[in-house]
N, CA and C atoms as a LAMMPS dump frame, in Angstrom:
ITEM: TIMESTEP
0
ITEM: NUMBER OF ATOMS
642
ITEM: BOX BOUNDS ff ff ff
-5.0000000000000000e+02 5.0000000000000000e+02
-5.0000000000000000e+02 5.0000000000000000e+02
-5.0000000000000000e+02 5.0000000000000000e+02
ITEM: ATOMS id mol type element x y z
1 1 1 N -125.602 144.945 233.186
2 1 2 C -126.142 145.958 232.279
3 1 3 C -126.712 145.265 231.056
4 2 1 N -127.898 145.597 230.654
5 2 2 C -128.548 144.978 229.522
6 2 3 C -128.136 145.628 228.223
7 3 1 N -128.649 145.07 227.127
8 3 2 C -128.283 145.547 225.794
9 3 3 C -128.68 147 225.597
10 4 1 N -129.868 147.399 226.048
11 4 2 C -130.284 148.785 225.847
12 4 3 C -129.376 149.741 226.597
13 5 1 N -128.973 149.346 227.804
14 5 2 C -128.059 150.193 228.575
15 5 3 C -126.71 150.29 227.882
16 6 1 N -126.252 149.186 227.285
17 6 2 C -124.993 149.218 226.561
18 6 3 C -125.048 150.211 225.413
19 7 1 N -126.171 150.261 224.716
20 7 2 C -126.301 151.202 223.612
21 7 3 C -126.259 152.642 224.1
22 8 1 N -126.835 152.904 225.298
23 8 2 C -126.804 154.264 225.825
24 8 3 C -125.37 154.681 226.136
25 9 1 N -124.539 153.738 226.588
26 9 2 C -123.133 154.029 226.797
27 9 3 C -122.465 154.359 225.468
28 10 1 N -122.819 153.586 224.425
29 10 2 C -122.201 153.786 223.117
30 10 3 C -122.493 155.163 222.545
31 11 1 N -123.607 155.746 222.909
32 11 2 C -123.968 157.032 222.332
33 11 3 C -123.474 158.212 223.156
34 12 1 N -122.718 157.946 224.221
35 12 2 C -122.133 159.059 224.963
36 12 3 C -121.19 159.843 224.058
37 13 1 N -121.134 161.151 224.207
38 13 2 C -120.191 161.941 223.4
39 13 3 C -118.753 161.505 223.67
40 14 1 N -117.937 161.534 222.632
41 14 2 C -116.512 161.227 222.785
42 14 3 C -115.831 162.474 223.337
43 15 1 N -115.458 162.403 224.598
44 15 2 C -114.819 163.541 225.249
45 15 3 C -114.013 163.038 226.434
46 16 1 N -112.875 163.661 226.668
47 16 2 C -112.075 163.309 227.831
48 16 3 C -110.888 162.436 227.461
49 17 1 N -110.371 161.731 228.456
50 17 2 C -109.244 160.84 228.246
51 17 3 C -109.704 159.586 227.514
52 18 1 N -109.13 159.352 226.341
53 18 2 C -109.44 158.213 225.488
54 18 3 C -108.244 157.264 225.622
55 19 1 N -108.365 156.297 226.513
56 19 2 C -107.245 155.403 226.813
57 19 3 C -107.201 154.262 225.806
58 20 1 N -106.01 153.979 225.278
59 20 2 C -105.806 152.892 224.333
60 20 3 C -104.897 151.859 224.984
61 21 1 N -105.323 150.608 224.975
62 21 2 C -104.593 149.578 225.702
63 21 3 C -103.217 149.322 225.109
64 22 1 N -102.252 148.997 225.967
65 22 2 C -100.943 148.558 225.487
66 22 3 C -101.018 147.088 225.084
67 23 1 N -100.045 146.633 224.283
68 23 2 C -99.952 145.193 224.005
69 23 3 C -99.582 144.481 225.298
70 24 1 N -100.427 143.562 225.726
71 24 2 C -100.209 142.865 226.997
72 24 3 C -100.765 141.445 226.853
73 25 1 N -99.892 140.442 226.937
74 25 2 C -100.337 139.059 226.766
75 25 3 C -101.032 138.506 228.004
76 26 1 N -100.716 139.065 229.154
77 26 2 C -101.312 138.617 230.423
78 26 3 C -102.642 139.355 230.617
79 27 1 N -103.737 138.643 230.438
80 27 2 C -105.046 139.298 230.496
81 27 3 C -105.332 139.866 231.878
82 28 1 N -104.949 139.155 232.918
83 28 2 C -105.174 139.662 234.274
84 28 3 C -104.419 140.967 234.495
85 29 1 N -103.203 141.043 233.982
86 29 2 C -102.422 142.269 234.124
87 29 3 C -103.031 143.397 233.293
88 30 1 N -103.523 143.068 232.108
89 30 2 C -104.195 144.065 231.285
90 30 3 C -105.409 144.63 232.014
91 31 1 N -106.201 143.764 232.612
92 31 2 C -107.384 144.22 233.34
93 31 3 C -106.998 145.079 234.538
94 32 1 N -105.922 144.716 235.209
95 32 2 C -105.461 145.523 236.352
96 32 3 C -105.111 146.933 235.898
97 33 1 N -104.366 147.026 234.818
98 33 2 C -103.958 148.335 234.319
99 33 3 C -105.159 149.154 233.855
100 34 1 N -106.051 148.517 233.134
101 34 2 C -107.218 149.239 232.616
102 34 3 C -108.115 149.704 233.753
103 35 1 N -108.293 148.872 234.759
104 35 2 C -109.113 149.281 235.9
105 35 3 C -108.546 150.548 236.542
106 36 1 N -107.251 150.614 236.683
107 36 2 C -106.618 151.803 237.263
108 36 3 C -106.873 153.033 236.401
109 37 1 N -106.768 152.857 235.084
110 37 2 C -107.017 153.995 234.192
111 37 3 C -108.467 154.459 234.286
112 38 1 N -109.386 153.52 234.377
113 38 2 C -110.797 153.877 234.508
114 38 3 C -111.069 154.55 235.851
115 39 1 N -110.419 154.061 236.899
116 39 2 C -110.564 154.706 238.203
117 39 3 C -110.009 156.124 238.177
118 40 1 N -109.029 156.346 237.313
119 40 2 C -108.447 157.673 237.187
120 40 3 C -109.248 158.618 236.309
121 41 1 N -110.306 158.105 235.696
122 41 2 C -111.198 158.989 234.956
123 41 3 C -111.213 158.833 233.454
124 42 1 N -110.577 157.783 232.91
125 42 2 C -110.66 157.555 231.463
126 42 3 C -112.123 157.443 231.053
127 43 1 N -112.507 158.13 229.98
128 43 2 C -113.91 158.186 229.565
129 43 3 C -114.209 157.331 228.341
130 44 1 N -113.177 156.831 227.681
131 44 2 C -113.318 155.908 226.561
132 44 3 C -112.154 154.935 226.643
133 45 1 N -112.406 153.665 226.294
134 45 2 C -111.319 152.698 226.229
135 45 3 C -111.316 152.052 224.853
136 46 1 N -110.158 152.069 224.218
137 46 2 C -109.992 151.347 222.962
138 46 3 C -109.108 150.132 223.209
139 47 1 N -109.611 148.967 222.787
140 47 2 C -108.796 147.756 222.862
141 47 3 C -107.983 147.644 221.581
142 48 1 N -106.665 147.652 221.749
143 48 2 C -105.751 147.576 220.618
144 48 3 C -104.64 146.61 220.977
145 49 1 N -104.511 145.538 220.208
146 49 2 C -103.396 144.622 220.388
147 49 3 C -103.057 144.031 219.029
148 50 1 N -102.043 144.588 218.388
149 50 2 C -101.667 144.188 217.034
150 50 3 C -100.94 142.846 217.007
151 51 1 N -100.369 142.442 218.147
152 51 2 C -99.504 141.272 218.157
153 51 3 C -100.2 139.991 218.575
154 52 1 N -101.342 140.083 219.238
155 52 2 C -101.984 138.91 219.824
156 52 3 C -102.671 138.05 218.774
157 53 1 N -102.723 136.756 219.043
158 53 2 C -103.487 135.832 218.214
159 53 3 C -104.974 136.083 218.414
160 54 1 N -105.77 135.582 217.476
161 54 2 C -107.209 135.854 217.495
162 54 3 C -107.872 135.371 218.771
163 55 1 N -107.478 134.207 219.269
164 55 2 C -108.11 133.66 220.471
165 55 3 C -107.849 134.543 221.683
166 56 1 N -106.623 135.051 221.804
167 56 2 C -106.303 135.933 222.926
168 56 3 C -107.032 137.257 222.788
169 57 1 N -107.11 137.776 221.583
170 57 2 C -107.827 139.029 221.366
171 57 3 C -109.287 138.888 221.781
172 58 1 N -109.875 137.765 221.465
173 58 2 C -111.272 137.538 221.848
174 58 3 C -111.416 137.481 223.361
175 59 1 N -110.542 136.747 224.026
176 59 2 C -110.621 136.656 225.487
177 59 3 C -110.435 138.021 226.132
178 60 1 N -109.46 138.76 225.651
179 60 2 C -109.192 140.063 226.257
180 60 3 C -110.329 141.042 225.989
181 61 1 N -110.843 141.038 224.779
182 61 2 C -111.939 141.952 224.459
183 61 3 C -113.184 141.623 225.28
184 62 1 N -113.465 140.351 225.471
185 62 2 C -114.612 139.962 226.298
186 62 3 C -114.423 140.413 227.74
187 63 1 N -113.217 140.238 228.253
188 63 2 C -112.949 140.652 229.632
189 63 3 C -113.059 142.164 229.784
190 64 1 N -112.543 142.901 228.816
191 64 2 C -112.627 144.36 228.865
192 64 3 C -114.064 144.831 228.694
193 65 1 N -114.847 144.112 227.931
194 65 2 C -116.261 144.46 227.772
195 65 3 C -116.961 144.453 229.131
196 66 1 N -116.701 143.429 229.929
197 66 2 C -117.3 143.373 231.256
198 66 3 C -116.82 144.489 232.167
199 67 1 N -115.526 144.781 232.116
200 67 2 C -114.964 145.814 232.987
201 67 3 C -115.467 147.199 232.607
202 68 1 N -115.507 147.514 231.333
203 68 2 C -115.949 148.846 230.925
204 68 3 C -117.427 149.06 231.234
205 69 1 N -118.211 148.006 231.184
206 69 2 C -119.625 148.142 231.554
207 69 3 C -119.77 148.538 233.017
208 70 1 N -118.9 148.002 233.87
209 70 2 C -118.972 148.347 235.29
210 70 3 C -118.711 149.839 235.511
211 71 1 N -117.903 150.433 234.643
212 71 2 C -117.581 151.853 234.766
213 71 3 C -118.428 152.724 233.835
214 72 1 N -119.353 152.103 233.092
215 72 2 C -120.206 152.828 232.134
216 72 3 C -119.382 153.64 231.152
217 73 1 N -118.317 153.02 230.646
218 73 2 C -117.401 153.644 229.693
219 73 3 C -117.463 152.878 228.377
220 74 1 N -117.55 153.554 227.253
221 74 2 C -117.599 152.86 225.965
222 74 3 C -116.323 152.066 225.685
223 75 1 N -116.501 150.855 225.152
224 75 2 C -115.39 150.041 224.677
225 75 3 C -115.363 150.097 223.164
226 76 1 N -114.249 150.564 222.61
227 76 2 C -114.033 150.632 221.169
228 76 3 C -112.975 149.601 220.808
229 77 1 N -113.209 148.826 219.771
230 77 2 C -112.23 147.842 219.301
231 77 3 C -111.478 148.423 218.114
232 78 1 N -110.165 148.339 218.163
233 78 2 C -109.331 148.858 217.088
234 78 3 C -109.324 147.902 215.902
235 79 1 N -109.624 148.431 214.729
236 79 2 C -109.431 147.746 213.446
237 79 3 C -110.421 146.624 213.113
238 80 1 N -110.944 145.919 214.101
239 80 2 C -111.607 144.634 213.861
240 80 3 C -113.112 144.746 214.075
241 81 1 N -113.854 144.971 212.996
242 81 2 C -115.312 145.119 213.095
243 81 3 C -115.955 143.825 213.577
244 82 1 N -115.47 142.695 213.082
245 82 2 C -116.052 141.416 213.469
246 82 3 C -115.883 141.156 214.966
247 83 1 N -114.717 141.483 215.5
248 83 2 C -114.483 141.296 216.935
249 83 3 C -115.374 142.23 217.742
250 84 1 N -115.512 143.464 217.293
251 84 2 C -116.396 144.409 217.983
252 84 3 C -117.819 143.863 218.042
253 85 1 N -118.281 143.312 216.949
254 85 2 C -119.625 142.736 216.918
255 85 3 C -119.712 141.507 217.818
256 86 1 N -118.679 140.682 217.81
257 86 2 C -118.68 139.427 218.56
258 86 3 C -118.773 139.656 220.06
259 87 1 N -118.107 140.686 220.563
260 87 2 C -118.097 140.924 222.014
261 87 3 C -119.106 141.986 222.426
262 88 1 N -119.931 142.448 221.482
263 88 2 C -120.919 143.495 221.751
264 88 3 C -120.254 144.763 222.278
265 89 1 N -119.144 145.127 221.622
266 89 2 C -118.461 146.377 221.974
267 89 3 C -119.333 147.559 221.59
268 90 1 N -118.96 148.719 222.088
269 90 2 C -119.722 149.938 221.81
270 90 3 C -119.337 150.58 220.496
271 91 1 N -118.285 150.052 219.848
272 91 2 C -117.918 150.618 218.572
273 91 3 C -116.603 150.074 218.066
274 92 1 N -116.144 150.639 216.955
275 92 2 C -114.904 150.227 216.313
276 92 3 C -114.158 151.468 215.854
277 93 1 N -112.838 151.359 215.806
278 93 2 C -112.018 152.444 215.263
279 93 3 C -111.304 151.927 214.03
280 94 1 N -111.456 152.629 212.923
281 94 2 C -110.926 152.196 211.637
282 94 3 C -109.708 153.014 211.245
283 95 1 N -108.636 152.315 210.853
284 95 2 C -107.48 152.966 210.277
285 95 3 C -107.627 153.068 208.772
286 96 1 N -106.564 153.469 208.12
287 96 2 C -106.634 153.714 206.69
288 96 3 C -106.917 152.492 205.852
289 97 1 N -106.579 151.286 206.366
290 97 2 C -106.756 150.057 205.588
291 97 3 C -107.69 149.07 206.273
292 98 1 N -108.599 149.582 207.08
293 98 2 C -109.432 148.706 207.907
294 98 3 C -110.877 148.6 207.449
295 99 1 N -111.154 148.912 206.19
296 99 2 C -112.523 148.813 205.711
297 99 3 C -113.231 150.151 205.777
298 100 1 N -114.434 150.169 205.237
299 100 2 C -115.168 151.422 205.095
300 100 3 C -116.127 151.666 206.246
301 101 1 N -116.504 152.917 206.396
302 101 2 C -117.521 153.284 207.379
303 101 3 C -118.831 152.581 207.056
304 102 1 N -119.174 152.508 205.789
305 102 2 C -120.439 151.876 205.394
306 102 3 C -120.468 150.404 205.775
307 103 1 N -119.37 149.699 205.549
308 103 2 C -119.311 148.281 205.91
309 103 3 C -119.43 148.098 207.425
310 104 1 N -118.738 148.944 208.177
311 104 2 C -118.82 148.864 209.63
312 104 3 C -120.229 149.185 210.112
313 105 1 N -120.852 150.189 209.509
314 105 2 C -122.196 150.572 209.921
315 105 3 C -123.197 149.455 209.653
316 106 1 N -123.017 148.749 208.546
317 106 2 C -123.925 147.654 208.206
318 106 3 C -123.883 146.548 209.26
319 107 1 N -122.713 146.327 209.848
320 107 2 C -122.575 145.28 210.856
321 107 3 C -122.887 145.768 212.268
322 108 1 N -122.542 147.014 212.569
323 108 2 C -122.63 147.513 213.945
324 108 3 C -123.834 148.394 214.215
325 109 1 N -124.596 148.723 213.19
326 109 2 C -125.776 149.549 213.408
327 109 3 C -125.418 150.892 213.995
328 110 1 N -126.059 151.258 215.098
329 110 2 C -125.884 152.579 215.678
330 110 3 C -124.705 152.736 216.6
331 111 1 N -123.848 151.734 216.664
332 111 2 C -122.694 151.851 217.552
333 111 3 C -121.658 152.83 216.986
334 112 1 N -120.699 153.197 217.815
335 112 2 C -119.727 154.22 217.46
336 112 3 C -118.752 153.739 216.389
337 113 1 N -118.469 154.614 215.452
338 113 2 C -117.449 154.353 214.444
339 113 3 C -116.515 155.557 214.396
340 114 1 N -115.246 155.306 214.687
341 114 2 C -114.231 156.354 214.596
342 114 3 C -113.279 156.051 213.461
343 115 1 N -112.667 157.09 212.917
344 115 2 C -111.786 156.929 211.763
345 115 3 C -110.494 157.719 211.983
346 116 1 N -109.36 157.061 211.752
347 116 2 C -108.071 157.748 211.777
348 116 3 C -107.912 158.569 210.507
349 117 1 N -107.634 159.848 210.668
350 117 2 C -107.491 160.745 209.513
351 117 3 C -106.095 161.348 209.432
352 118 1 N -105.205 160.942 210.352
353 118 2 C -103.798 161.316 210.29
354 118 3 C -103.638 162.838 210.272
355 119 1 N -103.116 163.397 209.191
356 119 2 C -103.031 164.865 209.092
357 119 3 C -103.802 165.359 207.872
358 120 1 N -104.87 164.637 207.519
359 120 2 C -105.601 164.903 206.276
360 120 3 C -107.033 165.36 206.58
361 121 1 N -107.25 166.659 206.487
362 121 2 C -108.568 167.212 206.76
363 121 3 C -109.602 166.72 205.751
364 122 1 N -109.196 166.542 204.496
365 122 2 C -110.132 166.048 203.48
366 122 3 C -110.644 164.661 203.837
367 123 1 N -109.778 163.828 204.385
368 123 2 C -110.184 162.49 204.802
369 123 3 C -111.195 162.563 205.941
370 124 1 N -111.009 163.515 206.846
371 124 2 C -111.951 163.701 207.947
372 124 3 C -113.311 164.154 207.432
373 125 1 N -113.327 165.068 206.467
374 125 2 C -114.59 165.491 205.862
375 125 3 C -115.299 164.305 205.224
376 126 1 N -114.543 163.475 204.526
377 126 2 C -115.139 162.305 203.882
378 126 3 C -115.714 161.345 204.917
379 127 1 N -114.946 161.077 205.986
380 127 2 C -115.407 160.166 207.03
381 127 3 C -116.683 160.679 207.682
382 128 1 N -116.706 161.972 207.986
383 128 2 C -117.899 162.559 208.619
384 128 3 C -119.101 162.482 207.693
385 129 1 N -118.878 162.731 206.403
386 129 2 C -119.992 162.693 205.449
387 129 3 C -120.545 161.287 205.289
388 130 1 N -119.709 160.271 205.541
389 130 2 C -120.139 158.879 205.43
390 130 3 C -120.744 158.35 206.724
391 131 1 N -120.75 159.189 207.763
392 131 2 C -121.423 158.804 208.998
393 131 3 C -120.532 158.429 210.155
394 132 1 N -119.228 158.733 210.073
395 132 2 C -118.361 158.476 211.222
396 132 3 C -118.814 159.3 212.42
397 133 1 N -118.708 158.723 213.601
398 133 2 C -119.138 159.406 214.82
399 133 3 C -118.061 160.308 215.399
400 134 1 N -116.804 160.032 215.074
401 134 2 C -115.703 160.906 215.463
402 134 3 C -114.539 160.645 214.529
403 135 1 N -113.616 161.592 214.483
404 135 2 C -112.403 161.43 213.678
405 135 3 C -111.191 161.698 214.558
406 136 1 N -110.08 161.058 214.214
407 136 2 C -108.853 161.201 214.991
408 136 3 C -107.739 161.737 214.112
409 137 1 N -106.976 162.67 214.659
410 137 2 C -105.827 163.242 213.969
411 137 3 C -104.555 162.974 214.771
412 138 1 N -103.43 162.873 214.085
413 138 2 C -102.145 162.694 214.741
414 138 3 C -101.152 162.05 213.778
415 139 1 N -99.923 162.053 214.173
416 139 2 C -99.381 162.207 215.496
417 139 3 C -98.969 163.67 215.745
418 140 1 N -99.364 164.184 216.893
419 140 2 C -99.065 165.582 217.201
420 140 3 C -97.667 165.763 217.778
421 141 1 N -97.186 164.736 218.461
422 141 2 C -95.849 164.787 219.055
423 141 3 C -95.17 163.448 218.789
424 142 1 N -93.88 163.378 219.047
425 142 2 C -93.145 162.132 218.821
426 142 3 C -93.767 161.001 219.629
427 143 1 N -94.018 159.878 218.961
428 143 2 C -94.696 158.747 219.589
429 143 3 C -93.773 157.545 219.656
430 144 1 N -93.697 156.916 220.827
431 144 2 C -92.899 155.7 220.962
432 144 3 C -93.623 154.505 220.357
433 145 1 N -94.957 154.568 220.267
434 145 2 C -95.735 153.462 219.69
435 145 3 C -95.647 153.481 218.167
436 146 1 N -95.722 154.69 217.573
437 146 2 C -95.635 154.837 216.121
438 146 3 C -94.612 155.923 215.775
439 147 1 N -93.329 155.603 215.892
440 147 2 C -92.313 156.628 215.648
441 147 3 C -92.283 157.125 214.203
442 148 1 N -92.843 156.329 213.275
443 148 2 C -92.816 156.724 211.863
444 148 3 C -94.078 157.47 211.443
445 149 1 N -94.957 157.769 212.382
446 149 2 C -96.254 158.365 212.051
447 149 3 C -96.095 159.749 211.422
448 150 1 N -97.057 160.074 210.548
449 150 2 C -97.086 161.421 209.971
450 150 3 C -97.358 162.44 211.07
451 151 1 N -97.003 163.678 210.81
452 151 2 C -97.11 164.732 211.823
453 151 3 C -98.335 165.599 211.552
454 152 1 N -99.123 165.811 212.587
455 152 2 C -100.257 166.741 212.543
456 152 3 C -99.927 167.941 213.428
457 153 1 N -100.623 169.044 213.207
458 153 2 C -100.339 170.274 213.943
459 153 3 C -101.594 170.787 214.645
460 154 1 N -101.425 171.595 215.677
461 154 2 C -102.59 172.22 216.316
462 154 3 C -103.413 173.059 215.342
463 155 1 N -102.772 173.643 214.342
464 155 2 C -103.523 174.417 213.352
465 155 3 C -104.519 173.542 212.599
466 156 1 N -104.166 172.289 212.36
467 156 2 C -105.097 171.36 211.723
468 156 3 C -106.337 171.176 212.595
469 157 1 N -106.141 171.045 213.889
470 157 2 C -107.278 170.919 214.803
471 157 3 C -108.157 172.165 214.764
472 158 1 N -107.529 173.321 214.743
473 158 2 C -108.3 174.568 214.713
474 158 3 C -109.157 174.64 213.451
475 159 1 N -108.572 174.268 212.336
476 159 2 C -109.325 174.293 211.085
477 159 3 C -110.452 173.254 211.117
478 160 1 N -110.14 172.063 211.603
479 160 2 C -111.154 171.009 211.674
480 160 3 C -112.291 171.404 212.604
481 161 1 N -111.953 172.059 213.712
482 161 2 C -112.987 172.471 214.663
483 161 3 C -113.96 173.446 214.012
484 162 1 N -113.459 174.281 213.116
485 162 2 C -114.324 175.236 212.453
486 162 3 C -115.149 174.649 211.328
487 163 1 N -114.769 173.447 210.852
488 163 2 C -115.431 172.884 209.677
489 163 3 C -116.215 171.606 209.951
490 164 1 N -115.937 170.924 211.042
491 164 2 C -116.559 169.635 211.308
492 164 3 C -117.4 169.679 212.576
493 165 1 N -118.516 168.962 212.548
494 165 2 C -119.395 168.925 213.714
495 165 3 C -119.123 167.715 214.606
496 166 1 N -118.386 166.721 214.107
497 166 2 C -118.132 165.508 214.888
498 166 3 C -117.014 165.753 215.892
499 167 1 N -116.967 164.964 216.981
500 167 2 C -115.866 165.093 217.939
501 167 3 C -114.511 164.824 217.299
502 168 1 N -113.5 165.539 217.797
503 168 2 C -112.139 165.417 217.303
504 168 3 C -111.262 164.781 218.373
505 169 1 N -110.545 163.724 218.008
506 169 2 C -109.644 163.033 218.921
507 169 3 C -108.207 163.293 218.467
508 170 1 N -107.37 163.694 219.397
509 170 2 C -105.95 163.915 219.113
510 170 3 C -105.147 162.752 219.659
511 171 1 N -104.119 162.331 218.907
512 171 2 C -103.305 161.187 219.327
513 171 3 C -101.847 161.426 218.94
514 172 1 N -100.951 160.783 219.68
515 172 2 C -99.553 160.796 219.307
516 172 3 C -98.659 161.559 220.254
517 173 1 N -98.001 160.842 221.168
518 173 2 C -97.029 161.467 222.06
519 173 3 C -97.61 162.464 223.035
520 174 1 N -98.88 162.309 223.378
521 174 2 C -99.545 163.317 224.212
522 174 3 C -99.267 163.065 225.688
523 175 1 N -98.996 164.146 226.402
524 175 2 C -98.776 164.13 227.845
525 175 3 C -99.706 165.153 228.49
526 176 1 N -99.843 165.124 229.808
527 176 2 C -100.639 166.171 230.458
528 176 3 C -100.081 167.567 230.211
529 177 1 N -98.776 167.656 229.96
530 177 2 C -98.152 168.961 229.76
531 177 3 C -98.451 169.522 228.373
532 178 1 N -98.426 168.687 227.346
533 178 2 C -98.691 169.212 226.005
534 178 3 C -100.147 169.036 225.564
535 179 1 N -100.911 168.256 226.335
536 179 2 C -102.297 168 225.959
537 179 3 C -103.181 169.231 226.026
538 180 1 N -102.893 170.124 226.951
539 180 2 C -103.713 171.333 227.089
540 180 3 C -103.694 172.16 225.805
541 181 1 N -102.561 172.192 225.114
542 181 2 C -102.447 172.931 223.854
543 181 3 C -103.425 172.372 222.815
544 182 1 N -103.593 171.058 222.79
545 182 2 C -104.477 170.425 221.811
546 182 3 C -105.945 170.658 222.158
547 183 1 N -106.247 170.701 223.441
548 183 2 C -107.62 171.021 223.845
549 183 3 C -107.955 172.455 223.459
550 184 1 N -107.026 173.359 223.66
551 184 2 C -107.247 174.76 223.271
552 184 3 C -107.45 174.895 221.769
553 185 1 N -106.8 174.015 221.002
554 185 2 C -106.906 174.06 219.548
555 185 3 C -108.189 173.424 219.027
556 186 1 N -108.919 172.718 219.908
557 186 2 C -110.208 172.186 219.481
558 186 3 C -110.435 170.709 219.693
559 187 1 N -109.447 169.98 220.233
560 187 2 C -109.648 168.551 220.476
561 187 3 C -110.711 168.337 221.555
562 188 1 N -111.551 167.33 221.346
563 188 2 C -112.545 166.935 222.343
564 188 3 C -112.024 165.832 223.256
565 189 1 N -111.088 165.05 222.734
566 189 2 C -110.555 163.917 223.493
567 189 3 C -109.077 163.759 223.187
568 190 1 N -108.342 163.238 224.167
569 190 2 C -106.921 162.966 224.017
570 190 3 C -106.711 161.461 224.103
571 191 1 N -106.209 160.861 223.016
572 191 2 C -105.967 159.422 222.982
573 191 3 C -104.535 159.14 223.424
574 192 1 N -104.405 158.264 224.405
575 192 2 C -103.111 158.069 225.061
576 192 3 C -102.88 156.586 225.314
577 193 1 N -101.655 156.144 225.071
578 193 2 C -101.244 154.797 225.47
579 193 3 C -100.157 154.91 226.541
580 194 1 N -98.942 155.26 226.106
581 194 2 C -97.766 155.174 226.983
582 194 3 C -97.838 156.1 228.184
583 195 1 N -98.314 157.32 228.001
584 195 2 C -98.3 158.289 229.094
585 195 3 C -99.222 157.877 230.236
586 196 1 N -100.124 156.948 229.969
587 196 2 C -100.96 156.388 231.035
588 196 3 C -100.44 155.017 231.439
589 197 1 N -100.369 154.085 230.496
590 197 2 C -100.13 152.692 230.864
591 197 3 C -98.665 152.374 231.154
592 198 1 N -97.74 153.218 230.731
593 198 2 C -96.335 153.022 231.087
594 198 3 C -95.943 153.843 232.31
595 199 1 N -96.883 154.579 232.866
596 199 2 C -96.597 155.408 234.047
597 199 3 C -96.482 154.528 235.291
598 200 1 N -95.638 154.901 236.237
599 200 2 C -95.539 154.124 237.477
600 200 3 C -96.829 154.163 238.288
601 201 1 N -97.589 155.239 238.142
602 201 2 C -98.882 155.38 238.819
603 201 3 C -99.937 155.59 237.73
604 202 1 N -100.526 154.497 237.261
605 202 2 C -101.474 154.57 236.146
606 202 3 C -102.7 155.386 236.517
607 203 1 N -103.243 155.135 237.676
608 203 2 C -104.436 155.876 238.09
609 203 3 C -104.139 157.363 238.206
610 204 1 N -103.007 157.696 238.787
611 204 2 C -102.628 159.103 238.926
612 204 3 C -102.406 159.769 237.582
613 205 1 N -101.781 159.048 236.653
614 205 2 C -101.547 159.604 235.322
615 205 3 C -102.872 159.856 234.61
616 206 1 N -103.798 158.903 234.724
617 206 2 C -105.112 159.085 234.103
618 206 3 C -105.85 160.263 234.723
619 207 1 N -105.716 160.43 236.02
620 207 2 C -106.404 161.537 236.681
621 207 3 C -105.807 162.881 236.263
622 208 1 N -104.511 162.897 236.028
623 208 2 C -103.873 164.143 235.583
624 208 3 C -104.408 164.558 234.217
625 209 1 N -104.591 163.587 233.324
626 209 2 C -105.213 163.889 232.037
627 209 3 C -106.66 164.319 232.227
628 210 1 N -107.39 163.591 233.05
629 210 2 C -108.807 163.897 233.242
630 210 3 C -109.024 165.294 233.785
631 211 1 N -108.093 165.763 234.607
632 211 2 C -108.218 167.098 235.181
633 211 3 C -108.143 168.194 234.113
634 212 1 N -107.525 167.886 232.969
635 212 2 C -107.449 168.887 231.902
636 212 3 C -108.82 169.249 231.349
637 213 1 N -109.803 168.367 231.531
638 213 2 C -111.121 168.566 230.949
639 213 3 C -112.098 169.224 231.934
640 214 1 N -111.634 169.524 233.128
641 214 2 C -112.532 170.128 234.127
642 214 3 C -112.505 171.645 234.04
């Protein structure tokens, strides 16, 4: 896939199962798991590894870049604008301390920029006004990845849906059983780590989430 085709992937609407990678030092095992999730219908992949050294992060992001292109799925890099640019990812996701939308836009041009807004609607309005392509809210349910996370509610999604034009991503302890409630409240995408990648059948778990959007 050439550069122009990669950009067309980057501009796909954020919708569906938004899979976020688990921390995995074995790159081959990471690719195996991600391939299963993509086969199960994941429509966005975010590379997130807080524990890995820079060299491993680069290798893994490059490998995931190739795999996501085969499935025509956007690759988003968590936190690291420079890494996203280095591997020609489709975008970056910024947390509260990860730099500004303007700085990311200056480096990434028209690629996707997402922003974590936690349970703060005002922060989402600010991110959208600065040009974010989507905003994420959470944690909606108890999360094993971030047990200390602030709590967001479905009512927040309903209010955001009425006030914001950008796609809304829900995150935090989401399962196929509770995810439908968040879609009804206005979420466009469900961001998931454990419920997909810790499942005994990763492809089946991803497909169960994907079926919620049909």
